[in-house]
N, C-alpha and C positions, 0 to 999 in steps of 0.2 A: 345435505350439504349443497350450498350454492356458491358460485364464484361471481363476485360483482366488481366492476371497475371502480377505482377511486375517482370520484368526480367532485366532491365538495371538500370544504375545509374540515368539516367534521370527519369525513372519511379519511383524510390525510392524517388528522390527529390519531385516529384509531390505528392506522397503518404504522405510524411511528411508535405508538405506545405498545404495540403487541410485542416487540422485541424485548422491552423492559420487563413485561409480565412473563415472557417465555423463559427468560434466563434468571429470574429472581431467585436468589439463594445459591447460584453457581459461583463458587469462590474464584474461579479462573476467568470469568467473563468481566471485562472492564466496560461499564456502561459509557458509551460516547455521550458527549454533551448533546442534549435534545436540540438546542439551538443550531448546532453544527449540522445535525441530520436534517433539520428543517430547511436550512439554507442550501444543502446539497440537492434537495428535491425541488427547490424553488426555481421556476423557469426564469424569474426576473433577476435572481441573484447568482445563479451558477452559470458561468459562460459556456459550460458544456452544451447548453441548449441553444447556443448560437448555431450549432451544426447538428445537434442530436435531438432525438425524441424519446420520450419515456411514457409508458402507460402502466400504472400500478393496479394491482388486483388484490382483493381480500377473499379468503375462503371463510364461510360462516356455516355454523350448524343451524338447525331449525329454530333455535331460540335466539339467533343473532350473535352467538358467541364466536369470536374469531378463532379459527383453527390454523390459519397460515396466511402467508402473503408472498407476493413476487412482483417484480417489475420486468416488463419487456422493453428492450432498449435498442434503438437505432443509433449507431455511432457514425455520423457523417464523415468524420476524418478517417475512420477505419475504412469505410467504403471507398473514399477518395483514393486512398493509398493502395488497397488490395483489390477492389472491385470483385470480391469473392462471394457476395451474397450472404455474408455472415452477420447475423444480429446477435444480441446478447441478452442474458437474463441477470438479474441482480436483486439485492435486498430480500433474498429468499429466506424464509423461516417457516417451519411447519411443526405441528405436534407429531408425536411418534405414531404416525399412521400413514403408510405408503399411499393409500388411496387419496388422501388429501394432497400430498406432494405431487403425485402423478397428475391429478386434475389441474393443479397450478401450473405444472410444466406444459401440459397440453394447452392450456389457455394462453400462456405466454407465447407458445410456438405458433398457435393459430393467429394471434395478433401480428406476429412478425411475418408470418406467411402472407397475410393480407397487405403488408408493406412491400411485398415483392421479394422477400428474402427466402433463403433456402436452407439455412443452418442456424443453430442457436448455440452460443458459447457462454460460459460463465463459471462462477459468479463474478460480476464486475459491478461496482457500486459507485457511479455508473459506468466507469471505464477502467482500463488497465492502468491508467495514470492516477487512479484513486485507490481506495482500499479494494483489493481484488484477490480472488483465489479462495479455495476451500481448504480448511485445515483437515488433514487426514491422519496425522499423528502428532502427538505432543499435547494431548488434552489435559494433562495434569500440571501444565505450566501456563502462566498468564502470558498473553501476547504482548509484544512490544508496541510502542505507539504506532498508529496507522497500519496495524496488521490485523487480519480478521480472526475471529474465533467463532465456532459454531458447534452444533450438537454433533456427537460422534456418529449418529446414524444417517447423516445426510449423504455421505459417500455411497452408502448402500442404496439409498433411495434413488440416487442419480443413476447408478448402474442398472437397477431394476426398471428404470424408465428409459433404458436404451441409450444412455449417455455413455460416451467413451472418453478416457482420459486423453486430453490434447497435449498437455504439458505438465511436467512436475517441477516444482520450485522448492528451494531449501532456505531455511533460516539457519545461519551458522552463528554459533555462540563462542566468543573468545573471552576467557577470564584470565586475569594476570597471574593467578595461582599456578596455572599449568600451561600457559602459552609459551612457545619457544621464541621469545623475543630476540634472542641472540641471532637467530636466523633472519628474522625480520630486519634487524638493524644492519646486519652484514649485507643483505640484499639491497637495502636502500643505499649503502655506501657504494656498492658496485654500480648501481644505476647512475648515481650522480658522477662517479668517476668516468664512466663511458660517455656520459652526456653532460659535459661541464656547463652547457648553456642553460641547464634547467634551474629554475628557482621556484620554490614553493612559498606561498604566502597565505595569510588569512584574508577573508573578505573585508573590503574597505567599506564600513557602514556609512561613511560620509558620501559615498557614491553608490548607494545601495541599488537604485533603479538600473544604473549602468552595469553594475556587476551582475545583477539578475539577468539582464538582457544577454550578457556574455555567456552565462551559464546555460541559458536556454538555447543559444546558438550551438554551443558545444554538445549539449544533450541531444538535440534533434539530429545532429550529424553522427555522434558517437553510437547512438542506439538504432540508427536507421536500418541496420541489417539484422537486428535482434528479432527473434521470434515474437510476433504479435505486437511489435512496437507501433504505436500511433503517435505522430508528432503532436506536441502541445501547441495550441494557438497562443498568441501573445497574451490574450485576456485570461486564458486558463492558467498560464504560468504566473501572471500577475496576481491572480487570486491565491495561488499556492504560496507565492513569495510573501504576500501580505500576511497570511496566516502564520507562516514560519517565523516572520520577523518578530512576532510577539513572544516567542519562546527560544529563539536561536541563541547560541553562544558563538560569537564571531570566530573564536579560535577553533571551532569545529566545522566551519565552512571554508574549505581550502581550494585554492586555485593554483595550478602549476603552469608556469610559463617557460617557453623556450626562447631565449634572447628577447624577452619582453612580450612575446606573443602568447596569449592564453591558449592552452592546448588541452587542458583537463581540469576536472574539478571533482570534489567529494563533498557531500552534504551529510552531516551527522547531526542528530538532535538528541538532547537529553530525553530519556525515556519517560515522557510525561504520563504514561499509563500508571507509573508507580505513584503519581499524585492523584490522577483521575480516579483511581479505584476507591478513594476516600470520599468522592462526591456522590452522595446517595442518589440513585435513580436518574443520574444524568442531569440533575436540576441545579442551576447555579444559585437559585434563590429558594429559601431565605438564607441558608447557611453554606451552600455549596461553594460559592466563590471564596469565602473565608477558609474553608477546608483546602481548596485547591491552592491558594496562595501559601498557606502554611506548609503544605507538603511539597511545594515546588522550590522551596529554599535550598541553597547550596548545602549539600550534605544529606538531604532527604532523598535524593535520587542517586542511585549508585551505578547506573548503566546508561550507555548511549546506544542509539540505533543508527548505523550508516544506511540510509535509505536510498541514496542515489550516488552514482559515480559514473563519470564518462570521460573518455579520452578520444580526441579527434582520430579519424580513421587512419591517416597515414603514420600516426605515432603508436598505434596499437601493436602489442607484441614486444614492446621495448622495456617492459618492466615498470612503466609509469603507474599502473594500477597498484603495484606493490609499494611504490613510493607513497601514494595517497593513503593506502591502508596503514602504513607504518606511522606516518605523521598524524593521522586521525587518531590512532590509539595512543600515541605518545602525548598528544595534546590533551586527550581525554584523561590520561593518567594525571597529568599536571593539574587538571581541573578537579581531581578527586573522584573520578569514575573508575571503578575497578573492573569493568567488563563492557563488552560491546556485542551487539548483534548485527550481523551483516544480512540483510534480507530485502526482497528475496533474491536468490541466485538461481538462474535458470539451470535446469538439469543438463542442458546442452552447452553451458559455458564451462567446459571442462578445465580450461586454463585457470580460471579464477577459483574453481573448486580445489584444484591441486594446490594453488598458492595458499588458500585458507587452511587446508588440512595440513600443509607443511608446517605452519606456525602453530599448530595445536588447536585449530578451530574444529568444533564438533557440529554435526548436523543435528541441531536441536529440535527443529520442527519441520514437518513436511506439509507442503501445500500442493494443490493441483487445480487446473482449469479443465473443464469438461465440455464436450461438444456432441451434438446429435444433429442428424438431418431432420428437416421439418417438412 
C-alpha cells in the first residue's frame, strides 16, 4: 500500500469517484452530485479557500487500485477565532481494513503537523459550515439533505487510531402522526403574548441579497458562543445562499423581528435527498437532471430539514427558538410536508433538546466529531 498526494486533475477525478464505487449498492447512501463535490474541492470556486488550505491523499494497493482517501485541512477562520492549533480532516473513506485507515490518518496528521498544527479534528468537508460529522447510529435510514452518511466501521477505526470523541450531535425527527403540536402551539401563543412586539415573516425574495446579509449577521452573532462555531465570510455565505436559492421555498425561510428589528431566523429546506436518490451515480447527464426534476415536484418530497436557526444573543432564552420551530413546522404542513428533521443539534444544547423532546421529537440519528493530538 502507498499513500500519494492528489496533484493532477486525473488524481482528483479518482479521489471523487472512489466514494461512488465504495457505496455502490448501499440503499441508504445518497450519491451527491459529482459537480457539487468537484466545486467544493475547487480552489477557484469555493470561497473557503480564501482563508483555508487542503491537501487530498489517495491510498492505493500495488496494482494501483484505490483503497481509501482523506483530505488534511487548514481552516484559517477557525485558527483566527480560537488560535488553538487545530487542523481538520475530511472526505475520509476507506475499505474495511484498519491498516489503510490508520495510514491515511497518519498521513493527514503529518501534513497538518508540517503546517505548524498540533491537533486534528473531523470529519469536516471541508468545514463545520459544510457537511460535517460522522454518523455513528442510524445506518438503516437515509440521511437528510446536506447530512453525512458513512460506513458503520469508521467510528471503530477512529477509536483504534487514538481519536477521541470531541462532540456528539443529534438529528431529531418530528412527524405529524405523533408530534405533540398542541404543546407547540400553546408555547408559541405564550411567547407572543409575553413579547407583543414580535413579528414572524417569510423571506422577501425581491430583496434576497439584503435578506441573506441580515441572516448572516444574525447567524455569526447567535452562534458565536457555540462549540466549534466558525463565522462564515461574506463570500462563503453568498455561495451557500446562491445554492439554496435554487431549491428553497420562501415560506420555509423565516425571520422574526422585534418592533421591526430582525433578531432571529430559521432556514428549512425540502429534503432534496428524496429526489437525489433517483439520480444514478451522482451524474446529471444524460438522464439524471430529468430524474431530479421529476422527483422534486410538489408532493414527491414528504419532509423538510431545518438546517439552521439563530437568535441574537440578548434574545436567547426567551422562547423565540420555539416560535421559529412552531412556524417552520406549521408552514411545512401547509405546503404538504408531513415531517421534519432538525439537524444537527449539539449534545450541549440541552435547552433545544428539551424543547424538541417535549413536542415528541425523537433522536433519529447520532453523529460525532473526533479529535486527536498530532
